[in-house]
C-alpha positions as CSV (number, residue, x, y, z in Angstrom):
1,M,0.0,0.0,0.0
2,I,2.7,2.5,1.0
3,G,4.6,1.7,-2.2
4,R,1.5,2.4,-4.4
5,I,0.8,5.6,-2.6
6,R,4.4,6.7,-3.0
7,A,4.3,5.9,-6.8
8,I,1.1,7.9,-7.3
9,A,2.5,10.8,-5.2
10,S,5.7,10.8,-7.3
11,A,3.8,10.9,-10.5
12,T,1.6,13.7,-9.2
13,F,4.7,15.6,-8.1
14,R,6.3,15.3,-11.5
15,E,3.1,16.3,-13.3
16,A,2.5,19.3,-11.1
17,V,6.1,20.5,-11.5
18,R,5.7,20.4,-15.3
19,D,2.5,22.4,-15.1
20,K,3.0,25.9,-16.6
21,L,0.2,27.3,-14.4
22,L,2.3,26.3,-11.3
23,L,5.3,28.3,-12.7
24,L,3.1,31.3,-13.3
25,V,1.8,31.2,-9.7
26,V,5.2,30.9,-8.2
27,L,6.6,33.7,-10.3
28,F,3.7,35.8,-9.1
29,A,4.6,35.1,-5.5
30,I,8.3,35.9,-6.0
31,G,7.2,39.1,-7.8
32,L,5.2,40.1,-4.7
33,V,8.3,39.5,-2.6
34,L,10.4,41.7,-4.8
35,F,7.7,44.4,-5.1
36,S,7.4,44.5,-1.3
37,R,10.6,46.6,-1.3
38,V,8.7,49.4,-3.1
39,L,6.0,49.3,-0.4
40,G,8.8,49.4,2.2
41,W,10.0,52.7,0.8
42,L,6.5,54.1,1.0
43,S,5.9,52.9,4.5
44,V,6.2,55.4,7.4
45,E,7.1,52.4,9.7
46,D,10.0,50.1,9.6
47,E,10.7,49.3,5.9
48,L,12.0,45.8,6.4
49,K,9.1,44.8,8.6
50,M,6.7,46.0,5.9
51,V,8.7,43.9,3.4
52,Q,8.4,40.8,5.6
53,D,4.7,41.3,6.3
54,F,3.7,41.9,2.7
55,S,5.9,39.1,1.4
56,L,4.6,36.5,3.8
57,T,1.0,37.5,3.0
58,G,1.9,37.0,-0.6
59,I,3.2,33.6,0.2
60,S,0.0,32.8,2.0
61,L,-1.9,33.8,-1.2
62,L,0.5,31.5,-3.1
63,G,-0.7,28.6,-1.1
64,L,-4.3,29.5,-1.7
65,F,-3.8,29.9,-5.5
66,L,-1.9,26.6,-5.7
67,A,-4.8,24.9,-4.0
68,M,-7.4,26.7,-6.1
69,L,-5.8,26.4,-9.5
70,V,-3.8,23.2,-9.3
71,G,-5.3,21.1,-6.4
72,A,-9.0,21.7,-7.1
73,G,-8.8,20.5,-10.7
74,S,-6.3,17.7,-10.3
75,L,-8.9,14.9,-10.1
76,A,-10.8,16.3,-13.0
77,R,-7.7,16.4,-15.1
78,E,-6.9,12.7,-14.3
79,V,-10.4,11.8,-15.5
80,E,-10.2,13.9,-18.6
81,R,-6.9,12.4,-19.6
82,R,-8.2,8.9,-18.6
83,T,-5.1,8.2,-16.6
84,V,-7.3,7.5,-13.6
85,Y,-8.6,4.4,-15.4
86,T,-5.1,3.0,-15.9
87,V,-4.2,3.5,-12.3
88,L,-7.4,2.1,-10.8
89,T,-7.5,-0.9,-13.1
90,R,-4.2,-2.0,-11.7
91,T,-3.6,-2.8,-8.0
92,A,-4.2,0.7,-6.6
93,T,-7.5,1.3,-4.8
94,R,-9.4,4.6,-4.9
95,T,-8.3,5.4,-1.3
96,E,-4.6,4.9,-2.3
97,F,-5.2,7.1,-5.4
98,I,-6.6,10.0,-3.3
99,L,-3.9,9.7,-0.7
100,G,-1.2,9.6,-3.3
101,K,-2.6,12.6,-5.1
102,Y,-2.7,14.5,-1.8
103,V,0.8,13.6,-0.8
104,G,2.2,14.6,-4.2
105,L,0.3,17.9,-4.2
106,V,1.3,18.8,-0.7
107,L,5.0,18.1,-1.5
108,V,5.0,20.3,-4.6
109,F,3.1,23.1,-2.8
110,W,5.5,22.9,0.1
111,L,8.4,23.2,-2.3
112,C,6.9,26.3,-3.8
113,I,6.2,27.9,-0.4
114,V,9.6,27.2,1.0
115,G,11.3,28.4,-2.3
116,S,9.4,31.7,-2.1
117,W,10.3,32.0,1.6
118,L,13.9,31.5,0.9
119,A,13.7,34.2,-1.7
120,L,12.2,36.5,1.0
121,V,15.0,35.6,3.4
122,A,17.6,36.4,0.7
123,W,15.8,39.7,-0.1
124,V,15.7,40.7,3.6
125,L,19.4,39.6,4.0
126,T,20.4,41.8,1.1
127,W,18.7,44.9,2.5
128,G,18.8,44.4,6.2
129,G,22.0,42.4,6.8
130,G,22.7,39.3,8.8
131,A,22.0,41.0,12.1
132,F,18.4,41.8,11.2
133,V,17.8,38.4,9.7
134,G,19.2,36.7,12.8
135,A,17.0,38.7,15.1
136,T,13.8,37.9,13.1
137,L,14.7,34.4,11.9
138,P,12.6,32.6,14.6
139,A,9.6,34.6,13.7
140,L,10.2,34.0,9.9
141,V,10.6,30.3,10.6
142,A,7.3,30.2,12.6
143,A,5.5,32.1,9.9
144,V,6.6,29.7,7.1
145,V,5.8,26.6,9.2
146,G,2.4,28.0,9.8
147,L,1.9,28.5,6.1
148,L,2.9,24.9,5.5
149,F,0.3,23.8,8.0
150,E,-2.2,26.0,6.3
151,S,-1.4,24.4,2.9
152,V,-2.0,21.0,4.4
153,V,-5.6,22.0,5.1
154,L,-6.2,23.9,1.9
155,T,-5.0,21.0,-0.3
156,S,-7.3,18.6,1.5
157,V,-10.2,21.0,1.1
158,A,-9.4,21.4,-2.6
159,L,-9.4,17.7,-3.2
160,F,-12.6,17.2,-1.2
161,L,-14.4,19.8,-3.3
162,G,-12.8,18.6,-6.5
163,S,-14.2,15.1,-5.8
164,L,-17.6,16.6,-5.2
165,S,-18.0,19.2,-8.0
166,A,-16.5,20.8,-11.1
167,P,-13.0,22.4,-10.9
168,A,-14.4,26.0,-11.1
169,I,-16.8,25.4,-8.3
170,A,-14.1,23.6,-6.3
171,S,-11.8,26.6,-6.8
172,V,-14.4,29.1,-5.6
173,G,-15.2,26.9,-2.6
174,T,-11.6,26.7,-1.6
175,F,-11.3,30.5,-1.8
176,V,-14.4,30.9,0.4
177,F,-13.0,28.4,2.9
178,Y,-9.8,30.3,3.1
179,M,-11.6,33.6,3.7
180,V,-14.0,32.2,6.3
181,G,-11.1,30.2,8.0
182,H,-9.3,33.5,8.5
183,S,-12.4,35.3,9.8
184,T,-13.4,33.0,12.6
185,E,-12.0,35.3,15.2
186,A,-14.1,38.1,13.9
187,L,-17.1,35.8,14.1
188,R,-16.3,35.1,17.7
189,E,-16.1,38.8,18.5
190,L,-19.4,39.4,16.8
191,T,-20.9,36.7,19.0
192,D,-19.2,37.7,22.3
193,Q,-19.8,41.4,22.1
194,G,-23.5,41.0,21.3
195,K,-23.2,42.7,17.9
196,N,-25.8,41.6,15.3
197,P,-27.9,39.6,17.7
198,D,-30.1,38.3,14.9
199,F,-27.1,36.4,13.4
200,A,-25.4,35.5,16.7
201,A,-26.5,31.9,16.6
202,A,-25.3,31.5,13.0
203,F,-21.9,33.2,13.8
204,A,-21.5,31.0,16.9
205,L,-22.2,27.9,14.8
206,L,-19.7,28.9,12.1
207,Y,-17.0,29.6,14.7
208,R,-17.4,26.1,16.1
209,V,-17.5,24.1,12.9
210,V,-15.2,26.0,10.6
211,P,-11.4,25.4,11.0
212,N,-9.6,28.5,12.4
213,L,-6.7,29.1,10.1
214,E,-5.6,32.0,12.3
215,N,-4.3,29.3,14.7
216,V,-1.4,28.7,12.3
217,N,-1.1,32.4,11.1
218,F,2.2,33.7,12.6
219,I,2.9,36.3,10.0
220,N,2.3,39.1,12.6
221,A,5.0,37.6,14.7
222,T,7.6,39.0,12.3
223,T,6.5,42.6,13.1
224,S,5.2,42.4,16.6
225,G,8.6,41.8,18.2
226,R,7.1,39.3,20.7
227,P,8.6,35.9,21.2
228,V,7.1,33.1,19.1
229,D,4.7,30.9,21.0
230,W,5.9,27.5,19.7
231,V,3.4,25.6,21.7
232,S,0.5,27.4,20.1
233,L,2.0,26.8,16.7
234,G,2.4,23.1,17.5
235,L,-1.3,22.9,18.6
236,G,-2.3,24.7,15.5
237,G,-0.4,22.2,13.4
238,V,-2.2,19.3,15.2
239,S,-5.5,21.0,14.5
240,A,-4.6,21.4,10.9
241,A,-3.6,17.7,10.6
242,V,-6.9,16.6,12.1
243,W,-9.0,18.8,9.8
244,A,-6.9,17.6,6.8
245,A,-7.7,14.0,7.8
246,V,-11.4,14.8,8.0
247,F,-11.5,16.4,4.5
248,L,-9.4,13.6,3.1
249,A,-11.8,11.0,4.5
250,G,-14.6,12.9,2.9
251,A,-12.8,13.0,-0.4
252,V,-12.1,9.3,-0.3
253,A,-15.8,8.6,0.5
254,L,-17.0,10.7,-2.4
255,F,-14.4,9.4,-4.9
256,R,-15.4,5.8,-4.1
257,K,-19.0,6.6,-5.1
258,R,-18.1,8.1,-8.5
259,Q,-18.8,6.0,-11.6
260,F,-16.1,5.8,-14.3
């Protein structure tokens, strides 16, 4: 089983790396990192902190776009190319196929995120020097680890929605999930402070059932100057893994019911 999942993951990784759309998205993210220097010049605050904050936000959007544009349509592309028939008629099960696709996508998305992050570190090192990078490196590491955790969830959501609907709808659904997942704290504040009482029950329900992506969002740690709470990051990573497992289980269940 492990060998078959590894083979599917390897094939998915190679296919995604050759995808021109992937290259465009990565170039867009690196372009945001380089453009952040312009915003740094315009900022009235610390230039390099603005560069870090804007660049990390751009890398977060990179993870979202990868999930939307590559992950959400990956299953549909396999069906269109009829490669799924070849794989499933051999010894691989549908569960192994979904897991292999997921592992391959996560690996290539992680490669893109880490590559963009290294470009950011090199950019900051060029303008801020080794002392500045050394002082902010723990926060930068925490931020990129959080983005990797976030990508784990987004990829599972994209596969889940991709097994349920057309790629365009799955992409939109992944985007909506990203926006709502980063807004759960606002939903809690609306509930706790008694604002919009007519929608308080709905806000409270959404807060409890929607994964809170802010648990792994440590981008602000690079500008706040506060020590990184590694325990909170670890707990956020565990939560991300649990939610990813839930969405993957849903994707497997839906994919098993599809007729080819």
